[in-house]
N, CA, C and O atoms as a Tinker XYZ file with bonds, in Angstrom:
   300  protein
     1  N     55.355000  -19.088000   38.837000    73     2
     2  CA    54.048000  -19.354000   37.929000    64     1     3
     3  C     54.374000  -18.447000   36.609000    63     2     4     5
     4  O     54.193000  -18.804000   35.445000    81     3
     5  N     54.817000  -17.384000   36.982000    73     3     6
     6  CA    55.182000  -16.558000   35.576000    64     5     7
     7  C     56.128000  -16.993000   34.676000    63     6     8     9
     8  O     56.036000  -16.394000   33.604000    81     7
     9  N     56.960000  -17.775000   34.718000    73     7    10
    10  CA    57.896000  -18.271000   33.993000    64     9    11
    11  C     57.444000  -19.223000   33.600000    63    10    12    13
    12  O     57.697000  -19.380000   32.406000    81    11
    13  N     56.657000  -20.260000   34.188000    73    11    14
    14  CA    55.693000  -21.480000   33.601000    64    13    15
    15  C     54.659000  -20.775000   32.468000    63    14    16    17
    16  O     54.713000  -21.295000   31.354000    81    15
    17  N     54.078000  -20.072000   32.570000    73    15    18
    18  CA    53.375000  -19.315000   31.788000    64    17    19
    19  C     53.822000  -18.872000   30.378000    63    18    20    21
    20  O     53.295000  -19.079000   29.284000    81    19
    21  N     55.067000  -18.131000   30.753000    73    19    22
    22  CA    55.515000  -17.474000   29.635000    64    21    23
    23  C     56.511000  -18.713000   28.876000    63    22    24    25
    24  O     56.990000  -18.612000   27.746000    81    23
    25  N     56.642000  -19.638000   29.610000    73    23    26
    26  CA    57.260000  -20.875000   28.724000    64    25    27
    27  C     56.151000  -21.276000   27.831000    63    26    28    29
    28  O     56.192000  -21.224000   26.602000    81    27
    29  N     55.120000  -21.693000   28.576000    73    27    30
    30  CA    53.953000  -22.048000   27.815000    64    29    31
    31  C     53.370000  -21.400000   26.588000    63    30    32    33
    32  O     52.869000  -21.919000   25.590000    81    31
    33  N     53.572000  -20.033000   26.935000    73    31    34
    34  CA    53.348000  -19.233000   25.629000    64    33    35
    35  C     54.084000  -19.147000   24.505000    63    34    36    37
    36  O     53.668000  -18.926000   23.367000    81    35
    37  N     55.612000  -19.399000   24.995000    73    35    38
    38  CA    56.445000  -19.693000   23.687000    64    37    39
    39  C     56.291000  -20.862000   22.973000    63    38    40    41
    40  O     56.335000  -20.877000   21.743000    81    39
    41  N     56.093000  -21.961000   23.731000    73    39    42
    42  CA    55.688000  -23.281000   23.107000    64    41    43
    43  C     54.376000  -23.170000   22.219000    63    42    44    45
    44  O     54.307000  -23.858000   21.201000    81    43
    45  N     53.470000  -22.435000   22.528000    73    43    46
    46  CA    52.252000  -22.498000   22.076000    64    45    47
    47  C     52.562000  -21.683000   20.710000    63    46    48    49
    48  O     52.253000  -22.159000   19.618000    81    47
    49  N     53.170000  -20.472000   20.840000    73    47    50
    50  CA    53.183000  -19.763000   19.805000    64    49    51
    51  C     54.026000  -20.413000   18.610000    63    50    52    53
    52  O     53.784000  -20.198000   17.422000    81    51
    53  N     54.973000  -21.174000   19.052000    73    51    54
    54  CA    55.879000  -22.083000   18.135000    64    53    55
    55  C     55.097000  -22.887000   17.490000    63    54    56    57
    56  O     54.953000  -22.832000   16.268000    81    55
    57  N     54.547000  -23.668000   18.204000    73    55    58
    58  CA    53.464000  -24.684000   17.335000    64    57    59
    59  C     52.502000  -23.929000   16.717000    63    58    60    61
    60  O     52.209000  -24.555000   15.699000    81    59
    61  N     51.762000  -22.790000   16.784000    73    59    62
    62  CA    51.073000  -22.484000   16.096000    64    61    63
    63  C     51.543000  -21.955000   14.855000    63    62    64    65
    64  O     50.883000  -22.065000   13.822000    81    63
    65  N     52.596000  -21.416000   14.904000    73    63    66
    66  CA    53.351000  -20.867000   13.535000    64    65    67
    67  C     53.707000  -22.037000   12.681000    63    66    68    69
    68  O     53.672000  -21.845000   11.465000    81    67
    69  N     54.025000  -23.147000   13.093000    73    67    70
    70  CA    54.230000  -24.528000   12.452000    64    69    71
    71  C     53.135000  -25.076000   11.878000    63    70    72    73
    72  O     53.052000  -25.466000   10.713000    81    71
    73  N     52.191000  -25.102000   12.811000    73    71    74
    74  CA    50.887000  -25.320000   11.870000    64    73    75
    75  C     50.141000  -24.415000   11.004000    63    74    76    77
    76  O     49.429000  -24.923000   10.138000    81    75
    77  N     50.190000  -23.390000   11.093000    73    75    78
    78  CA    49.967000  -22.589000   10.054000    64    77    79
    79  C     50.682000  -22.580000    8.760000    63    78    80    81
    80  O     50.108000  -22.251000    7.722000    81    79
    81  N     51.897000  -22.929000    8.802000    73    79    82
    82  CA    52.621000  -23.026000    8.004000    64    81    83
    83  C     52.737000  -24.430000    7.168000    63    82    84    85
    84  O     53.361000  -24.579000    6.117000    81    83
    85  N     52.053000  -25.340000    7.819000    73    83    86
    86  CA    52.005000  -26.713000    7.427000    64    85    87
    87  C     50.635000  -26.839000    6.510000    63    86    88    89
    88  O     50.534000  -27.748000    5.686000    81    87
    89  N     49.540000  -25.819000    6.720000    73    87    90
    90  CA    48.347000  -25.611000    6.114000    64    89    91
    91  C     48.608000  -25.327000    4.545000    63    90    92    93
    92  O     49.483000  -24.542000    4.181000    81    91
    93  N     47.966000  -25.872000    3.851000    73    91    94
    94  CA    47.897000  -25.689000    2.318000    64    93    95
    95  C     47.224000  -24.297000    2.140000    63    94    96    97
    96  O     46.428000  -23.732000    2.891000    81    95
    97  N     47.790000  -23.859000    0.859000    73    95    98
    98  CA    46.921000  -22.617000    0.327000    64    97    99
    99  C     45.820000  -22.927000   -0.127000    63    98   100   101
   100  O     45.715000  -24.044000   -0.633000    81    99
   101  N     44.756000  -22.105000   -0.091000    73    99   102
   102  CA    43.728000  -22.230000   -0.849000    64   101   103
   103  C     43.485000  -21.519000   -2.012000    63   102   104   105
   104  O     42.507000  -21.882000   -2.665000    81   103
   105  N     44.073000  -20.692000   -2.381000    73   103   106
   106  CA    44.248000  -20.091000   -3.695000    64   105   107
   107  C     45.556000  -19.722000   -3.883000    63   106   108   109
   108  O     46.320000  -19.548000   -2.934000    81   107
   109  N     46.008000  -19.534000   -5.511000    73   107   110
   110  CA    46.895000  -19.070000   -5.653000    64   109   111
   111  C     47.100000  -17.816000   -6.591000    63   110   112   113
   112  O     46.635000  -17.815000   -7.731000    81   111
   113  N     47.724000  -16.875000   -6.139000    73   111   114
   114  CA    48.172000  -15.455000   -6.896000    64   113   115
   115  C     46.714000  -14.394000   -6.771000    63   114   116   117
   116  O     45.897000  -14.446000   -5.851000    81   115
   117  N     46.689000  -13.913000   -7.380000    73   115   118
   118  CA    45.886000  -12.634000   -7.584000    64   117   119
   119  C     44.121000  -12.996000   -8.166000    63   118   120   121
   120  O     43.040000  -12.556000   -7.776000    81   119
   121  N     44.473000  -13.949000   -9.203000    73   119   122
   122  CA    43.174000  -14.664000   -9.883000    64   121   123
   123  C     42.604000  -15.557000   -8.845000    63   122   124   125
   124  O     41.377000  -15.602000   -8.751000    81   123
   125  N     43.382000  -16.313000   -8.009000    73   123   126
   126  CA    42.671000  -17.176000   -6.928000    64   125   127
   127  C     41.910000  -16.469000   -5.808000    63   126   128   129
   128  O     40.819000  -16.826000   -5.365000    81   127
   129  N     42.585000  -15.484000   -5.435000    73   127   130
   130  CA    41.924000  -14.564000   -4.300000    64   129   131
   131  C     40.868000  -14.003000   -4.949000    63   130   132   133
   132  O     40.092000  -13.605000   -4.080000    81   131
   133  N     40.373000  -13.730000   -6.213000    73   131   134
   134  CA    39.183000  -13.250000   -6.560000    64   133   135
   135  C     38.271000  -14.104000   -6.640000    63   134   136   137
   136  O     37.153000  -13.861000   -6.186000    81   135
   137  N     38.622000  -15.454000   -7.326000    73   135   138
   138  CA    37.575000  -16.361000   -7.284000    64   137   139
   139  C     37.726000  -17.335000   -6.167000    63   138   140   141
   140  O     36.803000  -18.128000   -5.980000    81   139
   141  N     38.505000  -17.363000   -5.602000    73   139   142
   142  CA    38.716000  -18.218000   -4.580000    64   141   143
   143  C     37.590000  -17.897000   -3.336000    63   142   144   145
   144  O     36.946000  -18.762000   -2.743000    81   143
   145  N     37.525000  -16.471000   -3.103000    73   143   146
   146  CA    36.673000  -16.033000   -1.997000    64   145   147
   147  C     35.287000  -16.565000   -2.269000    63   146   148   149
   148  O     34.537000  -17.083000   -1.441000    81   147
   149  N     35.002000  -16.310000   -3.870000    73   147   150
   150  CA    33.131000  -16.586000   -3.759000    64   149   151
   151  C     33.062000  -18.357000   -4.164000    63   150   152   153
   152  O     31.970000  -18.922000   -4.204000    81   151
   153  N     34.313000  -19.076000   -4.434000    73   151   154
   154  CA    34.130000  -20.404000   -4.264000    64   153   155
   155  C     33.995000  -20.946000   -2.779000    63   154   156   157
   156  O     33.121000  -21.738000   -2.428000    81   155
   157  N     34.795000  -20.513000   -2.106000    73   155   158
   158  CA    34.988000  -20.741000   -0.678000    64   157   159
   159  C     33.410000  -20.334000    0.101000    63   158   160   161
   160  O     32.814000  -20.947000    0.987000    81   159
   161  N     33.116000  -19.339000   -0.466000    73   159   162
   162  CA    31.533000  -18.630000    0.385000    64   161   163
   163  C     30.513000  -19.723000   -0.122000    63   162   164   165
   164  O     29.961000  -20.549000    0.605000    81   163
   165  N     30.350000  -19.595000   -1.506000    73   163   166
   166  CA    29.304000  -20.714000   -1.981000    64   165   167
   167  C     29.467000  -22.006000   -2.426000    63   166   168   169
   168  O     28.555000  -22.732000   -2.820000    81   167
   169  N     30.665000  -22.298000   -2.359000    73   167   170
   170  CA    31.154000  -23.810000   -2.835000    64   169   171
   171  C     30.559000  -24.645000   -1.652000    63   170   172   173
   172  O     30.294000  -24.222000   -0.527000    81   171
   173  N     30.413000  -25.839000   -2.105000    73   171   174
   174  CA    30.050000  -26.905000   -1.109000    64   173   175
   175  C     30.920000  -27.936000   -0.595000    63   174   176   177
   176  O     30.559000  -28.952000   -0.003000    81   175
   177  N     32.440000  -27.482000   -0.954000    73   175   178
   178  CA    33.462000  -28.510000   -0.821000    64   177   179
   179  C     33.893000  -28.082000    0.760000    63   178   180   181
   180  O     34.046000  -26.914000    1.116000    81   179
   181  N     34.065000  -29.318000    1.674000    73   179   182
   182  CA    34.517000  -29.071000    2.987000    64   181   183
   183  C     35.764000  -29.627000    2.996000    63   182   184   185
   184  O     36.012000  -30.512000    2.177000    81   183
   185  N     36.768000  -29.192000    3.939000    73   183   186
   186  CA    37.828000  -29.627000    4.111000    64   185   187
   187  C     37.852000  -30.968000    4.736000    63   186   188   189
   188  O     37.090000  -31.202000    5.674000    81   187
   189  N     38.711000  -31.914000    4.265000    73   187   190
   190  CA    38.786000  -33.346000    4.431000    64   189   191
   191  C     40.390000  -33.528000    4.887000    63   190   192   193
   192  O     41.323000  -32.785000    4.581000    81   191
   193  N     40.431000  -34.738000    5.707000    73   191   194
   194  CA    41.645000  -35.352000    6.111000    64   193   195
   195  C     42.585000  -34.214000    6.607000    63   194   196   197
   196  O     42.127000  -33.267000    7.246000    81   195
   197  N     43.823000  -34.316000    6.320000    73   195   198
   198  CA    44.811000  -33.401000    7.098000    64   197   199
   199  C     44.285000  -32.010000    7.069000    63   198   200   201
   200  O     44.226000  -31.437000    8.157000    81   199
   201  N     43.984000  -31.520000    6.254000    73   199   202
   202  CA    43.680000  -30.113000    6.267000    64   201   203
   203  C     42.397000  -29.776000    7.092000    63   202   204   205
   204  O     42.110000  -28.593000    7.276000    81   203
   205  N     41.562000  -30.848000    7.630000    73   203   206
   206  CA    40.571000  -30.650000    8.626000    64   205   207
   207  C     41.378000  -30.463000    9.963000    63   206   208   209
   208  O     41.337000  -29.537000   10.773000    81   207
   209  N     42.160000  -31.674000    9.951000    73   207   210
   210  CA    42.893000  -31.649000   11.351000    64   209   211
   211  C     43.930000  -30.611000   11.614000    63   210   212   213
   212  O     44.285000  -30.531000   12.790000    81   211
   213  N     44.487000  -29.800000   10.763000    73   211   214
   214  CA    45.222000  -28.477000   11.017000    64   213   215
   215  C     44.591000  -27.584000   11.346000    63   214   216   217
   216  O     44.928000  -26.778000   12.214000    81   215
   217  N     43.327000  -27.560000   10.568000    73   215   218
   218  CA    42.237000  -26.287000   10.835000    64   217   219
   219  C     41.939000  -26.514000   12.223000    63   218   220   221
   220  O     42.260000  -25.537000   12.899000    81   219
   221  N     41.556000  -27.235000   12.732000    73   219   222
   222  CA    41.108000  -27.639000   14.312000    64   221   223
   223  C     42.093000  -27.645000   15.059000    63   222   224   225
   224  O     41.813000  -27.326000   16.214000    81   223
   225  N     43.354000  -27.926000   14.833000    73   223   226
   226  CA    44.702000  -27.766000   15.711000    64   225   227
   227  C     45.128000  -25.871000   15.866000    63   226   228   229
   228  O     45.684000  -25.208000   16.742000    81   227
   229  N     44.533000  -25.551000   14.544000    73   227   230
   230  CA    45.168000  -24.086000   14.798000    64   229   231
   231  C     44.081000  -23.335000   15.731000    63   230   232   233
   232  O     44.473000  -22.588000   16.628000    81   231
   233  N     42.839000  -23.532000   15.516000    73   231   234
   234  CA    41.984000  -23.004000   16.515000    64   233   235
   235  C     42.201000  -23.103000   17.743000    63   234   236   237
   236  O     42.134000  -22.111000   18.468000    81   235
   237  N     42.557000  -24.533000   18.290000    73   235   238
   238  CA    42.933000  -25.151000   19.654000    64   237   239
   239  C     43.981000  -23.854000   19.972000    63   238   240   241
   240  O     43.835000  -22.944000   20.789000    81   239
   241  N     45.005000  -24.090000   19.097000    73   239   242
   242  CA    46.364000  -23.155000   19.510000    64   241   243
   243  C     46.121000  -21.734000   19.960000    63   242   244   245
   244  O     46.743000  -21.270000   20.916000    81   243
   245  N     45.038000  -20.890000   19.146000    73   243   246
   246  CA    44.807000  -19.787000   18.631000    64   245   247
   247  C     44.295000  -19.293000   20.019000    63   246   248   249
   248  O     44.687000  -18.227000   20.494000    81   247
   249  N     43.359000  -20.150000   20.681000    73   247   250
   250  CA    42.500000  -19.849000   21.633000    64   249   251
   251  C     43.409000  -20.154000   22.929000    63   250   252   253
   252  O     43.283000  -19.520000   23.977000    81   251
   253  N     44.298000  -21.151000   22.749000    73   251   254
   254  CA    45.402000  -21.391000   24.070000    64   253   255
   255  C     46.397000  -19.961000   24.057000    63   254   256   257
   256  O     46.681000  -19.466000   25.148000    81   255
   257  N     46.862000  -19.381000   22.907000    73   255   258
   258  CA    47.654000  -18.489000   22.832000    64   257   259
   259  C     47.299000  -17.336000   23.597000    63   258   260   261
   260  O     47.974000  -16.840000   24.499000    81   259
   261  N     45.805000  -16.810000   23.024000    73   259   262
   262  CA    45.004000  -15.432000   23.644000    64   261   263
   263  C     45.032000  -15.770000   25.005000    63   262   264   265
   264  O     45.545000  -14.939000   25.755000    81   263
   265  N     44.490000  -17.052000   25.603000    73   263   266
   266  CA    44.331000  -17.326000   27.181000    64   265   267
   267  C     45.754000  -16.980000   27.694000    63   266   268   269
   268  O     45.861000  -15.989000   28.416000    81   267
   269  N     46.745000  -17.633000   27.417000    73   267   270
   270  CA    47.954000  -17.267000   27.705000    64   269   271
   271  C     48.473000  -16.044000   28.115000    63   270   272   273
   272  O     48.836000  -15.674000   29.231000    81   271
   273  N     48.445000  -15.295000   26.707000    73   271   274
   274  CA    48.795000  -14.131000   26.706000    64   273   275
   275  C     48.016000  -13.381000   27.747000    63   274   276   277
   276  O     48.639000  -12.566000   28.427000    81   275
   277  N     46.889000  -13.531000   27.932000    73   275   278
   278  CA    45.790000  -12.665000   28.818000    64   277   279
   279  C     46.750000  -12.722000   30.230000    63   278   280   281
   280  O     47.304000  -11.766000   30.772000    81   279
   281  N     46.764000  -14.162000   30.650000    73   279   282
   282  CA    47.353000  -14.606000   31.740000    64   281   283
   283  C     48.819000  -14.036000   32.291000    63   282   284   285
   284  O     49.234000  -13.896000   33.442000    81   283
   285  N     49.372000  -13.793000   31.125000    73   283   286
   286  CA    50.996000  -13.477000   31.416000    64   285   287
   287  C     50.822000  -12.141000   31.665000    63   286   288   289
   288  O     51.466000  -11.683000   32.609000    81   287
   289  N     50.001000  -11.296000   30.954000    73   287   290
   290  CA    49.926000  -10.002000   31.380000    64   289   291
   291  C     49.229000   -9.504000   32.376000    63   290   292   293
   292  O     49.358000   -8.313000   32.661000    81   291
   293  N     48.234000  -10.455000   33.190000    73   291   294
   294  CA    47.664000  -10.324000   34.376000    64   293   295
   295  C     48.487000  -10.436000   35.482000    63   294   296   297
   296  O     48.276000   -9.768000   36.495000    81   295
   297  N     49.665000  -11.437000   35.358000    73   295   298
   298  CA    50.512000  -11.612000   36.509000    64   297   299
   299  C     51.801000  -10.788000   36.587000    63   298   300
   300  O     52.553000  -10.908000   37.555000    81   299
């Protein structure tokens, strides 16, 4: 059981790394970091298409990662 959970944890962590690297950057450089935060906070633009799918997959994989990490430590 421990080996199965550990294998799943490695697979989920690799998938999480790949999905995060596939996402497009929201801002570029320091100027984007300053103005990008306000635009994201007050802007009415919503993520569409592949960005939305990648965002949702990232959330699911992150939750799975934490659940599996806790399960591996408990066993």
